[in-house]
C-alpha positions, 0 to 999 in steps of 0.5 A, spaced: 941 445 878 942 451 883 939 449 890 937 454 895 942 455 901 937 457 905 934 450 908 927 453 909 926 456 902 923 451 897 926 453 891 930 450 886 932 454 880 934 451 873 938 454 867 932 452 862 925 450 863 924 442 864 921 437 860 915 434 863 918 427 864 924 431 868 919 435 872 916 428 874 923 426 876 924 432 880 917 431 884 919 423 885 926 426 888 923 431 892 918 426 895 924 421 897 928 427 900 922 429 905 924 425 910 931 426 910 934 430 916 941 432 916 945 433 923 951 436 922 954 433 929 952 426 927 957 421 923 953 418 917 956 413 912 953 408 907 954 400 909 954 394 904 950 389 907 953 383 904 960 385 907 959 391 912 966 391 915 970 390 908 965 395 904 963 395 897 967 392 891 965 389 884 968 383 886 964 382 892 957 384 888 959 379 883 960 374 888 954 376 892 950 375 885 952 369 883 952 365 890 946 361 891 945 364 898 939 366 901 937 373 900 938 379 905 931 381 905 925 376 906 921 377 900 914 377 904 916 383 908 917 386 901 910 385 900 907 389 906 
């Protein structure tokens, strides 16, 4: 995939014609990216919520999934 270097252009070029299911996936991806704005002078990073200071590890994910602790997100808020 080649994404145009000009941020104002809405051009994605592909080496071959996409299958219908691939076009649907691209449309979903583009919809997810609509609200993303990049700021070159702002620090950005991913945070693993179960351990924000230590970061993600396979062991940490295993421990999180196998404990009986309350979920990080209230299930009621997921319905809204």
